[in-house]
TORVOPA-139271 format. One line per field, with one value per residue: residue number from 1; x, y, z of N, C-alpha, C, CB in turn. Coordinates in pm, 1 decimal. Glycine has a CB too. Layout:
TORVOPA-139271
resi = (NUM,...)
n.px = (X,...)
n.py = (Y,...)
n.pz = (Z,...)
ca.px = (X,...)
ca.py = (Y,...)
ca.pz = (Z,...)
c.px = (X,...)
c.py = (Y,...)
c.pz = (Z,...)
cb.px = (X,...)
cb.py = (Y,...)
cb.pz = (Z,...)
END
This chain:
TORVOPA-139271
resi = (1,2,3,4,5,6,7,8,9,10,11,12,13,14,15,16,17,18,19,20,21,22,23,24,25,26,27,28,29,30,31,32,33,34,35,36,37,38,39,40,41,42,43,44,45,46,47,48,49,50,51,52,53,54,55,56,57,58,59,60,61,62,63,64,65,66,67,68,69,70,71,72,73,74,75,76,77,78,79,80,81,82,83,84,85,86,87,88,89,90,91,92,93,94,95,96,97,98,99,100,101,102,103,104,105,106,107,108,109,110,111,112,113,114,115,116,117,118,119,120,121,122,123,124,125,126,127,128,129,130,131,132,133,134,135,136,137,138,139,140,141,142,143,144,145,146,147,148,149,150,151,152,153,154,155,156,157,158,159,160,161,162,163,164,165,166,167,168,169,170,171,172,173,174,175,176,177,178,179,180,181,182,183,184,185,186,187,188,189,190,191,192,193,194,195,196,197,198,199,200)
n.px = (-2825.2,-2898.3,-2814.3,-2596.8,-2718.8,-2727.3,-2847.1,-2707.1,-2789.6,-2996.5,-2963.2,-2769.5,-2955.5,-3155.1,-3084.6,-2991.7,-3132.4,-3110.7,-2874.6,-2549.0,-2708.6,-2702.4,-2836.5,-3102.5,-3284.1,-3473.9,-3413.3,-3451.1,-3541.1,-3720.2,-3945.6,-4171.8,-4492.5,-4623.8,-4602.7,-4805.3,-4789.3,-4670.5,-4685.0,-4481.1,-4375.5,-4458.1,-4367.2,-4480.2,-4467.8,-4698.8,-4872.8,-4835.5,-4963.6,-5052.3,-5283.5,-5429.3,-5501.1,-5809.3,-5945.6,-5763.8,-5533.6,-5208.1,-4816.8,-4562.8,-4218.0,-3920.5,-3610.7,-3370.1,-3192.4,-2953.2,-2913.9,-2709.3,-2801.5,-3024.5,-3266.2,-3358.5,-3395.6,-3559.4,-3827.6,-3805.1,-3964.0,-4157.9,-4297.2,-4348.5,-4524.0,-4714.2,-4812.0,-4844.5,-5099.9,-5228.2,-5666.5,-5720.2,-5477.3,-5497.3,-5693.9,-5438.0,-5165.4,-4843.8,-4556.7,-4293.0,-4009.9,-3783.6,-3493.8,-3275.5,-3272.6,-3170.2,-2998.8,-3214.3,-3446.4,-3782.5,-3862.7,-3621.5,-3708.9,-3842.6,-3870.8,-3639.1,-3814.8,-3984.3,-3888.6,-3885.1,-4194.8,-4434.0,-4613.3,-4579.1,-4540.5,-4326.2,-4149.4,-4009.3,-3838.6,-3807.9,-3472.4,-3557.3,-3831.2,-3807.1,-3693.9,-3878.0,-4091.0,-3965.1,-3895.4,-4148.9,-4194.3,-4072.4,-3820.6,-3412.5,-3128.5,-2821.4,-2601.5,-2309.5,-1997.1,-1687.5,-1291.1,-1221.1,-1348.3,-1555.4,-1837.3,-2100.3,-2043.1,-2171.0,-2306.0,-2584.5,-2729.7,-2960.4,-3255.0,-3477.3,-3834.1,-4150.7,-4383.1,-4796.8,-5052.4,-5395.6,-5695.8,-5736.2,-5544.1,-5420.4,-5193.9,-5159.7,-4939.5,-4609.2,-4514.0,-4107.8,-3810.7,-3707.2,-3895.7,-4146.4,-4204.5,-4472.4,-4601.3,-4679.2,-4826.8,-5037.9,-5159.9,-5189.2,-5453.5,-5621.9,-5675.7,-5766.1,-5992.9,-6181.9,-6192.6,-6388.2,-6608.2,-6481.5,-6659.7,-6872.5)
n.py = (-6891.3,-7144.5,-7502.4,-7750.4,-8016.9,-8303.6,-8542.0,-8770.4,-8980.0,-8998.6,-8784.1,-8892.2,-9096.4,-8965.0,-8843.5,-9048.7,-8942.2,-8835.5,-8873.3,-8802.6,-8473.7,-8171.7,-7986.3,-7830.2,-7920.8,-7797.6,-7495.3,-7191.0,-6980.6,-7098.0,-7204.4,-7316.3,-7312.2,-7216.1,-7445.5,-7494.6,-7662.8,-7856.7,-8066.4,-8190.6,-8148.9,-8041.7,-7947.0,-8053.4,-8338.1,-8367.3,-8412.5,-8156.2,-7892.4,-7827.1,-7685.9,-7719.0,-7514.1,-7431.8,-7188.0,-6949.5,-6754.0,-6812.2,-6748.7,-6768.1,-6873.3,-6956.5,-7125.9,-7172.5,-7278.8,-7132.5,-6987.0,-6699.0,-6392.6,-6322.8,-6489.3,-6438.5,-6165.3,-6174.1,-6293.7,-6164.0,-5922.5,-6076.4,-6075.8,-5841.8,-5766.3,-5924.1,-5784.3,-5572.7,-5609.8,-5651.5,-5729.0,-5822.9,-5976.3,-6320.7,-6414.4,-6483.9,-6715.0,-6792.7,-6952.7,-7112.5,-7222.3,-7494.0,-7543.4,-7671.1,-7979.0,-8151.2,-8034.6,-7932.5,-8012.3,-8074.9,-7952.0,-7777.8,-7648.7,-7453.0,-7374.3,-7176.3,-7057.7,-6925.5,-6777.9,-6524.3,-6501.1,-6670.9,-6766.3,-6799.8,-7133.5,-7324.5,-7543.1,-7865.8,-8196.8,-8501.7,-8508.9,-8554.9,-8478.3,-8169.0,-8127.7,-8180.6,-8044.3,-7738.0,-7735.8,-7786.9,-7469.9,-7349.3,-7300.6,-7204.7,-7382.2,-7454.2,-7618.6,-7483.5,-7564.4,-7474.5,-7576.5,-7807.0,-7805.3,-7884.0,-8181.5,-8081.9,-7846.1,-7530.7,-7362.6,-7196.3,-7151.9,-6966.8,-6903.6,-6576.0,-6432.1,-6418.9,-6629.1,-6641.2,-6762.8,-6825.3,-6919.2,-7256.6,-7373.9,-7162.6,-7041.8,-6743.3,-6495.0,-6394.0,-6236.2,-6062.1,-6122.1,-5778.5,-5608.2,-5366.5,-5407.7,-5235.4,-5184.6,-5562.4,-5553.4,-5381.8,-5515.2,-5745.7,-5719.5,-5605.7,-5813.2,-5982.7,-5836.8,-5891.8,-6143.0,-6424.2,-6414.3,-6643.9,-6869.0,-6958.9)
n.pz = (1791.5,1521.3,1638.3,1485.3,1273.9,1401.5,1260.9,1172.0,1042.0,941.2,730.8,579.8,466.3,355.4,147.3,7.5,-249.1,-371.4,-482.2,-619.5,-723.4,-629.9,-748.3,-783.1,-1117.1,-1301.8,-1480.1,-1325.8,-1562.1,-1719.6,-1968.7,-1942.0,-1732.5,-1384.7,-1144.1,-871.2,-670.9,-318.4,-167.3,174.9,519.3,810.9,1188.1,1304.8,1194.6,1023.3,728.6,466.7,243.9,-65.3,-95.0,213.7,272.5,285.6,316.8,287.7,201.4,43.8,162.9,19.0,95.8,1.0,160.2,369.3,703.6,734.5,573.5,506.3,484.4,319.0,350.3,600.2,590.1,414.9,566.8,770.8,634.4,605.0,794.1,929.2,630.4,794.3,1000.5,940.4,743.0,980.5,1093.9,915.8,845.2,933.1,704.3,543.8,495.1,599.4,404.3,474.9,328.0,304.4,97.9,242.9,293.6,357.9,621.0,782.0,960.2,964.1,1241.4,1336.9,1141.8,1194.1,1469.9,1345.0,1218.3,1383.7,1525.4,1416.2,1315.2,1452.6,1374.3,1023.3,890.4,908.0,624.7,505.9,423.6,174.8,-6.2,-225.7,-252.6,-191.4,-414.0,-608.9,-529.7,-601.3,-895.5,-936.9,-811.2,-1017.9,-906.6,-811.0,-677.4,-578.1,-409.2,-238.9,-177.3,40.4,-82.0,125.1,320.8,631.4,519.0,604.2,580.9,383.5,179.1,65.6,-255.3,-389.5,-542.6,-486.5,-385.9,-309.4,-387.1,-412.8,-322.3,-388.9,-185.8,-117.4,-300.4,-561.3,-768.6,-802.9,-771.2,-789.8,-588.7,-631.7,-559.3,-265.8,-352.2,-193.9,119.5,108.2,-91.6,-128.9,88.6,52.7,-183.4,-164.4,60.6,-178.0,-241.0,-84.7,-22.0,-264.1,-189.6,-205.5,70.3,446.7,519.5,720.2)
ca.px = (-2832.5,-2936.6,-2701.3,-2624.7,-2808.8,-2622.5,-2892.5,-2616.4,-2787.1,-3115.3,-2934.7,-2767.3,-3034.7,-3242.9,-2927.2,-3018.9,-3300.3,-3076.5,-2752.4,-2525.3,-2764.1,-2665.2,-2892.3,-3250.7,-3241.9,-3520.0,-3367.9,-3599.3,-3588.5,-3759.5,-4176.5,-4242.2,-4626.5,-4558.9,-4714.3,-4821.4,-4799.2,-4598.8,-4737.2,-4483.9,-4415.1,-4444.0,-4271.2,-4531.7,-4480.1,-4820.0,-4814.1,-4846.8,-5008.4,-5101.2,-5446.6,-5424.4,-5551.5,-5877.9,-5975.1,-5660.1,-5385.5,-5027.6,-4723.4,-4432.5,-4098.6,-3806.7,-3466.8,-3292.8,-3201.2,-2776.8,-2873.1,-2668.1,-2850.6,-3180.4,-3340.4,-3360.7,-3425.2,-3744.8,-3903.6,-3872.7,-4050.9,-4344.7,-4335.1,-4399.6,-4695.3,-4836.2,-4810.7,-4916.2,-5224.2,-5383.2,-5651.5,-5701.2,-5375.7,-5634.7,-5673.3,-5259.8,-5113.4,-4741.3,-4503.0,-4075.0,-3975.2,-3601.3,-3406.2,-3218.0,-3378.1,-3041.0,-3034.9,-3287.0,-3497.0,-3926.4,-3845.2,-3526.2,-3685.5,-3968.2,-3797.9,-3624.6,-3908.2,-4091.6,-3807.7,-3989.0,-4322.8,-4518.2,-4728.6,-4498.4,-4492.6,-4165.1,-4225.3,-3889.5,-3824.9,-3682.5,-3388.5,-3656.4,-3986.6,-3824.2,-3611.9,-3960.7,-4150.6,-3855.5,-3881.8,-4317.7,-4183.5,-3970.0,-3724.3,-3324.6,-3097.4,-2703.8,-2473.9,-2206.4,-1908.2,-1534.8,-1300.2,-1122.5,-1445.4,-1653.3,-1939.8,-2193.2,-2022.0,-2154.9,-2393.5,-2700.3,-2729.4,-3106.7,-3387.1,-3611.7,-3911.1,-4252.8,-4561.1,-4906.9,-5165.4,-5551.1,-5794.0,-5723.7,-5418.7,-5397.2,-5084.3,-5192.9,-4844.8,-4472.7,-4352.3,-3958.3,-3709.6,-3683.0,-3996.3,-4159.5,-4365.2,-4617.0,-4700.9,-4721.3,-4954.1,-5162.0,-5185.7,-5240.8,-5581.0,-5664.5,-5680.8,-5877.4,-6137.6,-6207.2,-6212.6,-6487.8,-6609.2,-6418.7,-6777.1,-6895.2)
ca.py = (-6971.2,-7267.0,-7568.9,-7746.6,-8122.7,-8435.4,-8646.4,-8796.1,-9151.7,-8973.2,-8704.8,-9043.3,-9178.3,-8859.1,-8845.4,-9078.6,-9030.5,-8681.5,-8889.9,-8693.5,-8408.1,-8125.2,-7789.7,-7814.2,-7955.1,-7719.6,-7387.8,-7121.0,-6837.3,-7126.2,-7125.3,-7413.2,-7282.2,-7259.5,-7524.4,-7445.5,-7769.7,-7938.5,-8159.8,-8153.5,-8221.4,-7965.2,-7998.3,-8198.8,-8471.9,-8381.0,-8429.6,-8004.7,-7958.4,-7693.9,-7753.5,-7771.2,-7420.5,-7414.4,-7060.8,-6869.5,-6713.0,-6876.9,-6624.6,-6867.1,-6789.2,-7068.4,-7062.0,-7247.0,-7158.5,-7191.6,-6835.8,-6599.3,-6269.6,-6341.1,-6566.9,-6342.5,-6091.5,-6220.6,-6373.5,-5983.0,-5911.3,-6214.5,-6037.0,-5714.8,-5764.9,-5990.8,-5700.3,-5473.6,-5624.1,-5643.3,-5834.8,-5924.3,-6158.9,-6428.1,-6483.6,-6529.3,-6802.7,-6773.3,-7049.8,-7096.7,-7438.3,-7515.3,-7592.0,-7776.7,-8065.1,-8231.7,-7959.6,-7799.8,-8065.5,-7933.7,-7910.1,-7667.4,-7503.7,-7318.9,-7301.3,-7055.9,-6961.7,-6887.2,-6601.4,-6378.6,-6499.6,-6801.9,-6761.7,-6815.0,-7294.8,-7396.2,-7710.5,-7992.8,-8310.7,-8549.4,-8386.2,-8559.9,-8437.0,-8074.3,-8034.6,-8196.2,-7896.2,-7623.9,-7725.2,-7660.1,-7289.4,-7266.2,-7200.9,-7262.8,-7379.0,-7492.5,-7676.5,-7461.4,-7598.6,-7427.0,-7636.4,-7867.0,-7791.6,-7983.6,-8204.1,-8017.3,-7611.3,-7494.9,-7248.7,-7309.5,-7051.3,-7014.9,-6813.0,-6535.5,-6433.8,-6414.5,-6696.0,-6629.7,-6879.9,-6848.7,-6992.1,-7333.4,-7344.2,-7201.0,-6967.3,-6556.2,-6427.4,-6383.2,-6043.4,-5984.0,-5999.0,-5698.0,-5582.6,-5295.3,-5405.5,-5189.6,-5297.4,-5652.6,-5544.8,-5282.1,-5623.9,-5871.1,-5647.7,-5593.3,-6007.4,-6043.2,-5843.1,-5923.0,-6280.0,-6464.4,-6418.4,-6771.4,-7027.4,-6936.8)
ca.pz = (1660.3,1530.1,1661.4,1282.7,1273.2,1476.2,1234.8,1086.7,936.7,859.6,705.1,478.0,399.4,262.3,127.1,-124.6,-289.3,-478.8,-559.8,-776.5,-757.5,-535.9,-739.8,-821.4,-1230.9,-1375.4,-1490.1,-1294.1,-1643.0,-1873.9,-1999.6,-1809.2,-1652.5,-1294.2,-1105.9,-750.1,-593.2,-306.3,-79.1,250.1,658.5,909.4,1277.5,1372.4,1185.7,943.0,534.0,459.1,130.9,-139.4,-101.4,305.2,356.2,208.4,383.4,344.2,47.0,166.9,113.1,27.7,34.4,18.0,193.3,430.8,828.5,792.5,499.6,615.3,424.9,180.1,418.1,743.2,553.6,370.4,731.5,836.8,563.3,559.0,944.0,852.8,571.0,852.2,1150.2,881.1,757.4,1125.2,1184.8,732.0,881.8,973.1,586.9,545.1,566.8,558.9,426.1,511.2,268.8,300.0,25.0,236.8,367.2,490.8,805.4,820.7,985.1,1023.1,1434.2,1375.9,994.3,1286.9,1583.2,1297.3,1163.5,1498.7,1549.3,1246.0,1313.5,1485.7,1226.7,946.2,913.0,871.9,589.0,520.4,333.1,203.4,-104.2,-347.5,-244.9,-238.4,-525.8,-734.2,-535.1,-585.6,-983.4,-984.8,-873.7,-1164.8,-752.6,-837.8,-595.1,-584.3,-278.3,-322.1,-112.0,-31.7,-112.9,182.0,392.6,591.7,496.9,653.6,646.4,303.2,127.3,-93.8,-373.7,-455.1,-600.3,-395.5,-409.6,-229.7,-349.5,-346.0,-404.9,-407.9,-129.4,-225.3,-341.0,-735.0,-810.3,-814.3,-861.3,-741.1,-634.7,-710.4,-381.2,-235.0,-348.3,-93.5,204.6,96.4,-242.2,-121.5,209.1,-27.6,-260.3,-52.9,81.6,-190.6,-299.1,57.2,1.8,-345.3,-204.5,-106.7,248.4,413.2,556.1,896.3)
c.px = (-2822.5,-2791.7,-2693.1,-2682.0,-2667.4,-2748.1,-2858.8,-2716.9,-2909.2,-3020.8,-2846.6,-2844.0,-3172.8,-3180.9,-2962.0,-3056.2,-3262.6,-2914.8,-2696.2,-2593.2,-2720.3,-2786.9,-3007.5,-3187.2,-3348.0,-3475.8,-3524.9,-3643.7,-3661.5,-3921.2,-4240.5,-4363.7,-4523.8,-4712.2,-4715.6,-4842.8,-4696.8,-4663.8,-4536.5,-4465.7,-4363.8,-4407.9,-4319.3,-4564.8,-4605.5,-4820.4,-4878.1,-4885.0,-4994.4,-5245.2,-5475.3,-5490.5,-5709.0,-5947.1,-5845.6,-5580.8,-5333.2,-4945.0,-4594.0,-4326.8,-3987.7,-3671.5,-3408.6,-3179.3,-3013.4,-2794.5,-2808.4,-2745.2,-2994.1,-3345.1,-3369.5,-3409.6,-3569.2,-3833.8,-3954.5,-3961.5,-4167.8,-4363.1,-4375.1,-4529.2,-4749.3,-4848.2,-4907.8,-5065.9,-5319.0,-5470.6,-5706.7,-5533.4,-5379.9,-5639.8,-5555.9,-5193.7,-4951.5,-4624.3,-4384.7,-4138.7,-3814.0,-3557.3,-3252.2,-3235.4,-3258.2,-2957.5,-3072.7,-3472.5,-3674.7,-3885.8,-3747.1,-3600.5,-3812.4,-3933.3,-3731.0,-3727.8,-4038.4,-3971.8,-3858.8,-4135.2,-4422.5,-4616.6,-4698.3,-4491.6,-4365.1,-4206.5,-4066.9,-3969.9,-3786.1,-3643.3,-3468.6,-3748.7,-3907.1,-3795.2,-3794.3,-4077.5,-4031.8,-3820.6,-4100.2,-4278.5,-4107.4,-3799.2,-3573.6,-3224.3,-2955.3,-2623.1,-2376.5,-2088.4,-1745.6,-1423.7,-1208.0,-1268.9,-1534.4,-1769.5,-2022.5,-2193.6,-2059.1,-2238.0,-2470.9,-2731.0,-2847.8,-3195.6,-3392.3,-3699.0,-3999.8,-4354.3,-4667.1,-5037.6,-5325.5,-5550.3,-5801.9,-5639.7,-5357.9,-5340.0,-5174.8,-5110.7,-4754.1,-4427.7,-4154.1,-3896.8,-3747.8,-3782.9,-4100.5,-4268.5,-4496.1,-4678.7,-4765.9,-4838.3,-5060.0,-5222.9,-5254.2,-5403.0,-5651.0,-5715.5,-5787.7,-5982.7,-6212.9,-6234.0,-6347.5,-6490.0,-6542.7,-6609.9,-6750.3,-6849.5)
c.py = (-7074.3,-7379.4,-7648.8,-7903.6,-8206.3,-8557.5,-8725.3,-8896.8,-9114.5,-8849.6,-8842.5,-9071.8,-9076.1,-8841.0,-8956.7,-9048.0,-8915.4,-8768.8,-8918.2,-8632.5,-8322.8,-7955.0,-7926.1,-7818.0,-7885.8,-7537.7,-7234.5,-7007.0,-6993.9,-7141.5,-7165.7,-7322.5,-7304.1,-7342.2,-7523.3,-7529.2,-7848.1,-8054.6,-8204.7,-8208.9,-8059.9,-7981.9,-8108.9,-8332.2,-8488.1,-8321.6,-8175.3,-7988.2,-7795.9,-7644.3,-7794.7,-7674.5,-7374.7,-7272.5,-6935.6,-6859.9,-6787.4,-6747.8,-6722.9,-6853.0,-6960.4,-7001.2,-7135.2,-7169.7,-7157.8,-6991.5,-6766.1,-6427.7,-6299.6,-6375.5,-6459.0,-6226.9,-6031.7,-6248.1,-6281.8,-5974.6,-5935.5,-6060.4,-5950.3,-5680.6,-5813.5,-5860.4,-5579.5,-5443.1,-5659.4,-5745.6,-5926.8,-6103.6,-6274.3,-6454.0,-6495.5,-6616.1,-6772.4,-6890.8,-7064.0,-7242.4,-7432.5,-7563.6,-7653.7,-7860.4,-8164.4,-8169.7,-7880.5,-7929.6,-7993.0,-7877.8,-7775.6,-7561.8,-7424.9,-7308.9,-7164.5,-6912.2,-6809.9,-6743.0,-6519.8,-6360.8,-6620.2,-6805.5,-6838.1,-6996.2,-7272.2,-7563.0,-7742.3,-8059.2,-8383.6,-8452.8,-8451.6,-8452.8,-8256.7,-8050.6,-8088.8,-8035.0,-7760.0,-7671.6,-7711.2,-7507.0,-7312.2,-7231.0,-7311.8,-7306.4,-7403.3,-7542.5,-7560.5,-7437.1,-7521.8,-7532.8,-7702.3,-7863.8,-7905.5,-8073.0,-8139.8,-7781.3,-7643.0,-7344.0,-7321.2,-7163.6,-7111.5,-6870.1,-6760.6,-6438.8,-6433.3,-6487.1,-6631.5,-6671.7,-6834.0,-6891.9,-7167.9,-7423.1,-7299.4,-7063.6,-6859.6,-6511.7,-6365.4,-6242.9,-6132.4,-5997.4,-5901.6,-5605.7,-5472.8,-5401.4,-5356.8,-5204.5,-5460.3,-5670.7,-5531.9,-5444.9,-5712.3,-5861.7,-5657.6,-5689.1,-5996.1,-5947.8,-5849.0,-6041.0,-6307.6,-6523.8,-6572.2,-6832.0,-6975.0,-7076.9)
c.pz = (1686.2,1574.2,1576.1,1360.5,1311.1,1446.3,1112.3,976.9,903.8,727.0,538.0,385.9,329.4,112.2,-47.8,-212.0,-368.1,-468.6,-662.1,-807.8,-647.6,-620.4,-863.3,-1030.6,-1320.9,-1393.9,-1434.6,-1421.4,-1777.1,-1921.1,-1997.3,-1708.0,-1491.0,-1169.2,-881.0,-679.6,-500.6,-189.1,68.6,403.3,756.8,1031.8,1314.3,1332.0,999.1,864.2,555.2,296.1,50.2,-137.5,79.2,378.3,240.7,226.4,414.7,191.1,188.6,49.3,139.9,-30.4,15.0,6.6,233.1,590.6,872.2,705.0,597.8,564.9,380.8,281.7,497.6,672.2,465.2,426.7,774.3,788.9,584.3,700.7,935.0,808.1,672.1,927.0,1029.6,800.1,842.9,1088.2,916.8,750.3,921.8,803.1,509.8,561.4,560.8,528.4,423.9,431.0,199.6,165.5,65.1,324.4,463.1,598.3,756.8,811.0,1002.5,1190.2,1406.0,1260.1,1154.3,1364.1,1476.6,1261.2,1297.3,1532.7,1501.6,1344.6,1397.6,1478.3,1111.7,1029.1,798.3,731.4,539.4,481.3,292.4,14.5,-238.2,-385.8,-254.7,-311.3,-677.0,-659.3,-548.8,-782.1,-1028.0,-992.5,-937.6,-978.1,-843.5,-696.6,-603.5,-483.3,-362.2,-170.1,-139.0,-42.0,66.2,350.3,430.0,614.3,550.1,675.3,437.3,294.6,42.0,-115.8,-435.4,-488.2,-488.4,-424.1,-347.8,-387.5,-380.7,-439.7,-390.7,-239.6,-169.3,-276.1,-522.3,-715.5,-883.3,-827.4,-732.6,-737.1,-580.0,-557.6,-428.4,-331.8,-269.7,45.9,156.4,13.3,-241.5,38.6,117.7,-173.0,-238.0,-33.3,-33.7,-263.8,-190.2,50.7,-128.0,-354.1,-125.5,56.5,304.4,507.5,680.1,948.4)
cb.px = (-2751.2,-3011.0,-2685.4,-2426.0,-2912.6,-2571.2,-2999.0,-2476.9,-2775.5,-3272.9,-2868.4,-2788.8,-3078.3,-3243.4,-2807.7,-3052.9,-3483.5,-3099.0,-2710.5,-2511.1,-2878.2,-2462.1,-2727.1,-3349.1,-3224.5,-3639.8,-3301.1,-3586.4,-3390.1,-3688.3,-4266.8,-4089.1,-4796.7,-4451.4,-4673.3,-4898.2,-4838.0,-4475.3,-4818.1,-4552.8,-4293.0,-4519.8,-4237.3,-4629.8,-4564.0,-4922.7,-5032.4,-4689.5,-5179.4,-5074.0,-5451.0,-5312.1,-5409.6,-5945.0,-6036.4,-5569.5,-5296.5,-4921.5,-4731.2,-4448.5,-4019.9,-3815.9,-3445.5,-3213.1,-3337.9,-2629.6,-3001.4,-2464.8,-2758.9,-3141.3,-3288.2,-3199.3,-3338.8,-3779.5,-3811.3,-3809.3,-4028.3,-4368.2,-4257.3,-4340.8,-4747.5,-4826.1,-4593.2,-4839.8,-5239.4,-5508.6,-5827.1,-5578.4,-5297.8,-5822.3,-5748.1,-5190.8,-5161.9,-4715.1,-4539.5,-3940.1,-4131.6,-3537.0,-3402.2,-3119.0,-3497.4,-2914.2,-2928.7,-3249.7,-3413.7,-4148.5,-3730.3,-3333.4,-3806.5,-4113.3,-3656.9,-3575.2,-4014.2,-4128.2,-3673.8,-4070.5,-4341.2,-4519.2,-4741.8,-4367.5,-4639.2,-4074.9,-4395.9,-3812.6,-3826.6,-3668.8,-3164.5,-3740.0,-4107.4,-3815.8,-3349.2,-4055.4,-4241.1,-3685.8,-3760.3,-4472.0,-4142.9,-4124.8,-3797.7,-3274.3,-3168.1,-2656.2,-2393.9,-2243.0,-1921.8,-1460.7,-1280.9,-927.6,-1503.2,-1612.3,-1954.6,-2186.0,-1715.8,-2169.5,-2322.9,-2899.5,-2587.6,-3206.4,-3536.1,-3583.0,-3906.4,-4285.6,-4602.8,-4908.8,-5155.4,-5612.3,-5920.3,-5728.3,-5359.5,-5549.8,-4967.6,-5244.8,-4923.5,-4379.8,-4405.3,-3970.0,-3496.5,-3553.3,-4006.2,-4227.8,-4361.0,-4642.6,-4578.9,-4598.7,-4955.6,-5039.0,-5109.6,-5161.9,-5568.5,-5648.7,-5506.5,-5807.1,-6184.8,-6152.9,-6085.5,-6539.3,-6804.0,-6197.8,-6732.7,-7083.3)
cb.py = (-6954.3,-7293.1,-7620.7,-7740.0,-8156.9,-8407.8,-8625.5,-8864.2,-9344.8,-8888.8,-8599.8,-9160.3,-9301.5,-8698.2,-8950.8,-9127.1,-9057.0,-8443.5,-8931.3,-8730.9,-8443.8,-8142.4,-7558.5,-7608.1,-8104.6,-7749.6,-7404.0,-7024.6,-6668.7,-7268.8,-7073.0,-7464.9,-7427.3,-7111.3,-7715.8,-7364.0,-7839.7,-7868.5,-8336.6,-8113.0,-8414.3,-7923.3,-7921.9,-8184.0,-8532.2,-8365.4,-8642.2,-7918.6,-8053.5,-7707.6,-7942.4,-7815.7,-7281.4,-7519.5,-7112.0,-6947.9,-6480.3,-7166.4,-6448.9,-6980.6,-6622.7,-7189.4,-6964.0,-7299.9,-7229.5,-7417.3,-6736.3,-6598.5,-6220.6,-6558.6,-6692.3,-6308.8,-6097.2,-6315.9,-6438.5,-5831.7,-5951.0,-6535.4,-6024.8,-5705.6,-5857.4,-6148.4,-5634.3,-5451.8,-5667.0,-5476.2,-5839.2,-5703.2,-6175.7,-6337.8,-6445.4,-6491.8,-6938.5,-6689.3,-7112.9,-7097.5,-7522.5,-7643.1,-7500.3,-7762.7,-8170.8,-8294.8,-7908.9,-7608.3,-8114.3,-8037.7,-8072.1,-7709.2,-7551.2,-7323.5,-7423.1,-7096.8,-7103.7,-7045.1,-6560.7,-6510.3,-6497.3,-6851.6,-6614.5,-6683.6,-7447.5,-7487.3,-7733.7,-8049.5,-8318.7,-8773.4,-8392.4,-8663.9,-8505.5,-8018.2,-8143.5,-8413.5,-7877.3,-7661.9,-7842.1,-7652.4,-7150.9,-6980.3,-7270.8,-7184.2,-7433.9,-7415.0,-7908.7,-7313.4,-7735.4,-7305.2,-7627.6,-7757.6,-7706.3,-8031.6,-8294.2,-8119.7,-7472.4,-7595.9,-7124.5,-7466.3,-7043.4,-7126.3,-6877.8,-6496.0,-6475.1,-6231.6,-6713.2,-6489.6,-7057.7,-6991.0,-6913.0,-7279.4,-7469.6,-7236.6,-7051.7,-6466.1,-6303.8,-6462.5,-5781.1,-5770.9,-5970.0,-5698.0,-5671.1,-5144.4,-5320.5,-5089.7,-5330.7,-5728.2,-5404.7,-5060.9,-5671.9,-5847.9,-5507.2,-5520.1,-6163.2,-6037.9,-5723.6,-5888.3,-6363.9,-6548.6,-6406.9,-6813.8,-7236.4,-6902.4)
cb.pz = (1562.8,1382.8,1770.3,1098.6,1121.3,1705.7,1244.7,1165.9,1016.3,984.6,844.3,537.8,512.2,338.0,312.6,-140.9,-176.3,-383.0,-534.0,-900.4,-792.0,-506.8,-844.5,-727.4,-1242.9,-1338.4,-1664.7,-1126.9,-1720.7,-1912.9,-2102.4,-1682.6,-1693.6,-1240.4,-1204.4,-733.3,-667.6,-283.2,-231.9,212.9,700.0,916.6,1384.7,1420.6,1378.2,982.0,331.4,510.4,147.3,-280.0,-230.6,334.9,393.8,204.5,522.0,490.2,-40.5,133.4,217.4,-7.6,183.6,-98.9,273.5,295.2,1007.4,673.1,444.9,618.4,303.4,32.5,473.4,836.9,529.0,309.0,866.1,810.0,491.6,638.8,1044.1,747.8,433.8,941.9,1252.1,817.4,701.5,1130.9,1423.4,538.5,953.8,1070.2,515.9,609.7,518.9,635.8,377.1,754.4,68.5,416.2,-50.2,224.8,236.0,422.4,936.5,649.4,1066.1,1046.4,1569.1,1354.2,706.1,1332.4,1675.5,1205.4,1069.9,1662.7,1497.7,982.7,1176.2,1581.8,1154.5,942.2,861.8,1101.3,426.9,655.7,283.8,240.3,-112.7,-331.4,-52.7,-207.3,-580.5,-757.7,-381.1,-416.9,-1024.0,-828.3,-793.2,-1287.4,-466.2,-941.0,-536.7,-626.1,-277.7,-450.9,-132.5,57.9,-262.9,172.6,341.5,573.3,505.0,797.5,749.8,230.7,55.8,-53.7,-477.1,-326.2,-656.0,-273.3,-455.3,-145.0,-203.2,-293.0,-320.1,-548.9,-173.1,-290.2,-288.2,-875.5,-902.5,-715.3,-980.5,-824.3,-383.7,-798.1,-339.3,-224.9,-339.7,-165.1,322.8,105.6,-379.9,-146.9,331.2,-147.7,-285.9,121.3,119.2,-185.8,-269.6,240.3,83.2,-399.1,-151.3,-172.8,316.8,507.5,520.8,955.4)
END
């Protein structure tokens, strides 16, 4: 299990971007259209956006490394999807976006993702950036603390599911949490086979 982060100073600075806000403030069930835009950072400090993968579909999930059940289940399913796609997996880029940026640095987020499949890219950013991305994807999340708990001892309630972006970054569809892996694989295979071939 990953050790708690010791970058208290950095976490405090990042927290200034969202003082007084511990939850994404846009409800996940509103009528706004989903906007698939994101701009975050990977473990090597490189900016990554929804347009970074012009020839791959993206399979995006939201979560955090301290998640007790939903996130490990989701990432295990993503790993299974990639395995079952076989050679077609080269046309899919799985992405894991944190909803707990105070504890999830890009580095420890990638270490967590690597445990399931090293092809999964972990992305983090400031609390303000993460909140904006969550709003774009209509993902709801909220920090939950027990009375008298330590400041870094909390869970994060959050929406679950898998988002599919087309090559270039446009939104295609969302799979609800618990969707059968076989369904995800079949739908991705169909999307890949219908898409133009990558440029040589």
